[in-house]
C-alpha positions as CSV (number, residue, x, y, z in Angstrom):
1,M,-82.4,-69.4,-127.9
2,S,-84.7,-67.4,-130.2
3,L,-86.7,-69.6,-132.5
4,R,-88.8,-68.4,-135.4
5,T,-92.4,-69.4,-134.7
6,D,-94.2,-66.9,-136.9
7,V,-94.6,-69.5,-139.7
8,F,-97.5,-71.6,-138.3
9,D,-100.9,-71.7,-139.9
10,P,-103.2,-74.1,-138.1
11,T,-105.2,-74.6,-141.3
12,L,-102.3,-76.4,-143.0
13,G,-103.2,-79.7,-141.6
14,Q,-100.7,-82.5,-140.9
15,P,-98.5,-81.6,-137.9
16,L,-95.2,-82.5,-139.7
17,D,-96.0,-79.9,-142.4
18,L,-96.0,-77.3,-139.6
19,V,-92.8,-78.8,-138.1
20,E,-91.2,-78.6,-141.6
21,R,-92.1,-74.9,-141.8
22,F,-90.7,-74.3,-138.3
23,V,-87.4,-76.1,-139.1
24,S,-87.0,-74.3,-142.5
25,A,-87.7,-70.9,-140.9
26,N,-84.9,-71.5,-138.4
27,D,-82.5,-72.5,-141.3
28,W,-81.8,-75.9,-139.9
29,T,-80.7,-78.7,-142.2
30,F,-83.4,-81.3,-142.5
31,D,-84.7,-84.3,-144.4
32,R,-88.3,-85.3,-144.9
33,P,-88.2,-88.9,-146.2
34,N,-92.0,-89.3,-146.1
35,D,-95.2,-87.7,-144.7
36,Q,-94.7,-89.4,-141.3
37,E,-91.1,-88.5,-140.6
38,L,-88.8,-85.5,-140.4
39,A,-85.1,-85.3,-139.3
40,A,-83.1,-82.2,-138.6
41,Q,-79.7,-81.1,-137.4
42,V,-79.6,-78.3,-134.8
43,P,-76.5,-76.6,-133.2
44,G,-76.3,-77.0,-129.4
45,R,-73.8,-75.7,-126.8
46,W,-71.7,-78.9,-126.8
47,C,-72.4,-80.5,-130.2
48,D,-75.0,-80.6,-133.0
49,Y,-78.2,-82.4,-132.0
50,S,-80.2,-84.7,-134.3
51,L,-83.9,-84.0,-134.0
52,Y,-86.4,-86.6,-135.2
53,F,-90.1,-86.1,-135.5
54,A,-92.5,-89.0,-136.3
55,W,-96.3,-88.6,-136.8
56,H,-98.5,-91.6,-136.1
57,E,-102.0,-90.7,-137.4
58,G,-103.6,-93.8,-135.9
59,V,-102.8,-92.8,-132.3
60,P,-102.7,-89.6,-133.2
61,A,-99.4,-88.5,-131.7
62,M,-96.1,-87.0,-132.6
63,H,-93.0,-88.7,-131.3
64,F,-89.9,-86.6,-130.9
65,T,-86.3,-87.3,-130.1
66,C,-83.2,-85.2,-129.7
67,A,-80.0,-87.3,-129.9
68,F,-76.4,-86.1,-129.3
69,D,-73.4,-87.5,-131.0
70,L,-71.9,-89.5,-128.2
71,R,-71.5,-93.2,-128.7
72,V,-71.9,-95.5,-125.7
73,Q,-70.0,-98.7,-126.0
74,P,-71.6,-101.9,-124.8
75,E,-69.3,-102.2,-121.8
76,Q,-70.4,-98.7,-120.7
77,R,-74.1,-99.2,-121.0
78,R,-74.7,-100.3,-117.4
79,A,-73.1,-97.1,-116.1
80,V,-75.1,-95.0,-118.6
81,H,-78.3,-96.7,-117.6
82,D,-77.5,-95.7,-114.0
83,L,-77.0,-92.2,-115.2
84,L,-80.3,-92.2,-117.0
85,A,-82.1,-93.1,-113.8
86,V,-80.5,-90.2,-111.9
87,V,-81.0,-87.7,-114.8
88,N,-84.6,-88.7,-115.4
89,E,-85.4,-88.0,-111.7
90,R,-84.6,-84.4,-112.4
91,M,-86.7,-84.1,-115.6
92,W,-90.1,-82.4,-115.7
93,L,-90.9,-82.9,-119.3
94,G,-89.7,-85.8,-121.5
95,H,-87.0,-88.2,-120.5
96,F,-83.6,-89.5,-121.6
97,G,-83.1,-92.9,-123.0
98,L,-80.5,-94.9,-124.9
99,W,-81.0,-96.1,-128.4
100,T,-79.5,-99.5,-127.9
101,D,-78.8,-100.4,-131.6
102,E,-76.7,-97.2,-132.1
103,G,-75.5,-96.6,-128.5
104,L,-76.9,-93.0,-128.7
105,P,-78.3,-91.1,-125.7
106,M,-81.3,-89.1,-126.5
107,F,-84.1,-86.9,-125.1
108,R,-87.5,-88.3,-125.9
109,H,-91.1,-87.0,-125.7
110,A,-94.4,-87.8,-127.3
111,M,-97.3,-85.3,-127.8
112,M,-100.8,-86.6,-127.9
113,L,-102.8,-84.4,-130.4
114,R,-106.2,-86.0,-130.5
115,G,-108.9,-83.4,-130.6
116,V,-106.7,-80.4,-130.5
117,G,-106.5,-79.6,-134.2
118,G,-102.8,-79.9,-134.5
119,V,-99.6,-78.6,-132.9
120,S,-99.2,-74.9,-132.2
121,A,-96.2,-72.6,-132.7
122,E,-95.8,-72.3,-128.9
123,Q,-95.9,-76.1,-128.4
124,M,-93.2,-76.7,-131.0
125,E,-91.0,-73.9,-129.6
126,D,-91.4,-75.3,-126.1
127,L,-90.7,-78.8,-127.2
128,V,-87.5,-78.0,-129.2
129,E,-86.2,-75.5,-126.6
130,T,-86.8,-77.9,-123.7
131,A,-85.0,-80.7,-125.6
132,I,-82.0,-78.6,-126.5
133,D,-81.8,-77.0,-123.0
134,E,-81.9,-80.5,-121.3
135,C,-79.4,-81.9,-123.7
136,D,-77.1,-79.0,-123.1
137,R,-77.6,-79.3,-119.4
138,F,-76.8,-83.1,-119.2
139,Y,-74.4,-83.6,-122.0
140,P,-71.4,-83.1,-119.7
141,A,-72.8,-85.7,-117.3
142,F,-72.8,-88.3,-120.2
143,Q,-69.3,-87.3,-121.1
144,Y,-68.1,-87.8,-117.5
145,V,-69.6,-91.3,-117.4
146,V,-68.6,-92.4,-120.9
147,W,-65.2,-90.7,-121.2
148,G,-64.3,-89.9,-117.6
149,G,-65.3,-93.1,-115.8
150,K,-67.4,-91.3,-113.2
151,T,-70.3,-92.8,-111.4
152,A,-73.8,-91.5,-112.2
153,H,-74.0,-89.4,-109.1
154,E,-70.5,-87.9,-109.5
155,A,-71.3,-87.0,-113.1
156,V,-74.5,-85.3,-112.3
157,E,-73.0,-83.4,-109.4
158,A,-70.1,-82.2,-111.6
159,A,-72.4,-81.3,-114.5
160,M,-74.8,-79.4,-112.3
161,I,-72.2,-76.9,-110.9
162,D,-73.3,-73.4,-111.9
163,T,-70.4,-71.6,-113.6
164,V,-70.1,-67.8,-113.9
165,G,-68.9,-66.3,-117.1
166,E,-67.1,-68.1,-120.0
167,A,-63.5,-68.8,-120.6
């Protein structure tokens, strides 16, 4: 994925102002309900992803999630929690969780920004690319568990098979 990162100016201040410029430059649909939150829709390999950025000035940190449109029913949550444990063992940055109220699996990460003067273009690109790559990589595993009735280990093994070419 090639993301536009030539839009950052570290003198602009609030990190979500920079995120907004980044999202706008990539022509993604977004909503900025207030100074502390931004939500965007991004196309992925398997579905569109919902990105959510929240700035907490008191910490100071930026919380980030990337959710995919896959609803987990209450009776499937135990199997999905098993999958989360297996998937998260393979993660280097961030982790997957389940938003219980909505039944949505999501990639999550928080960036501590105290003393660094804000977020850089490279950090934002890395964060979003990593989230999309990990969601693309593990989305099939979630499908295998939720729709296919597979165990966590079966789902991850099937999802991790390297394919050659495209049909």
